[in-house]
C-alpha positions in Angstrom: 26.6 -2.7 -24.4 23.3 -1.8 -22.4 23.9 0.5 -19.1 21.4 -2.0 -17.4 22.7 -5.7 -17.6 19.5 -6.8 -17.1 18.0 -4.6 -19.9 18.1 -7.2 -22.3 16.7 -10.0 -20.1 14.0 -7.6 -19.4 13.2 -6.3 -22.8 13.2 -8.8 -25.6 13.0 -6.2 -28.2 15.9 -4.3 -26.9 18.0 -4.5 -30.0 14.7 -3.4 -32.1 14.5 -0.5 -29.7 18.1 0.4 -30.4 17.6 0.3 -33.8 15.0 2.9 -33.8 17.0 5.3 -31.6 19.9 5.0 -33.9 17.7 5.9 -36.9 16.2 8.8 -35.3 19.8 9.9 -34.5 21.0 9.6 -37.9 18.0 11.2 -39.3 17.9 14.4 -37.1 14.7 12.9 -35.3 12.4 12.7 -38.3 10.2 10.0 -37.4 9.0 9.5 -41.2 12.6 8.3 -42.0 12.2 5.4 -39.7 8.6 4.4 -39.9 10.3 0.8 -40.8 11.9 0.6 -37.8 8.9 1.7 -35.6 6.9 -1.0 -37.3 9.4 -3.6 -36.7 9.6 -2.6 -32.9 5.7 -2.5 -32.5 5.5 -6.0 -34.2 8.2 -7.3 -31.6 6.6 -6.0 -28.8 3.3 -7.1 -29.7 4.8 -10.6 -30.2 6.4 -10.9 -26.8 3.1 -9.4 -25.5 1.0 -12.4 -27.2 3.9 -14.9 -25.5 3.5 -13.5 -22.1 -0.4 -13.4 -21.9 -0.6 -16.9 -23.3 2.2 -18.1 -20.9 0.3 -16.4 -18.1 -3.1 -18.1 -19.3 -1.5 -21.7 -19.0 0.2 -20.9 -15.9 3.7 -21.0 -17.1 6.4 -18.9 -15.4 8.3 -16.8 -15.9 5.8 -15.0 -18.2 8.6 -13.7 -20.3 10.5 -16.8 -21.3 14.3 -16.9 -20.6 16.8 -15.5 -22.8 18.0 -19.0 -23.9 14.6 -19.9 -25.1 13.4 -17.0 -27.0 14.9 -18.0 -30.2 13.3 -21.2 -30.1 9.9 -19.7 -29.5 10.6 -17.2 -32.3 11.1 -20.2 -34.6 8.1 -22.3 -33.6 6.0 -19.4 -34.3 7.6 -18.9 -37.5 7.0 -22.8 -38.4 3.3 -22.4 -37.3 2.8 -19.2 -39.6 4.5 -20.8 -42.7 2.7 -24.4 -42.5 -0.3 -22.9 -40.8 
């Protein structure tokens, strides 16, 4: 459970961030052992940055979608990547 109750609301990549920290803790902070976790976290941050930038450009608010909408947005993106 996050210490900050709004942490997940404000950080859509909290799960990925926690996995990075867990991997680092388990591997004595050897970054080379956690490269996949770092890449996944970076991909998550990049994705949500693009979503926020697009929403801002189209006048949608809030720029970071509500938590209830995030899974749908990710699924829509995946569907366009698969069929596009």
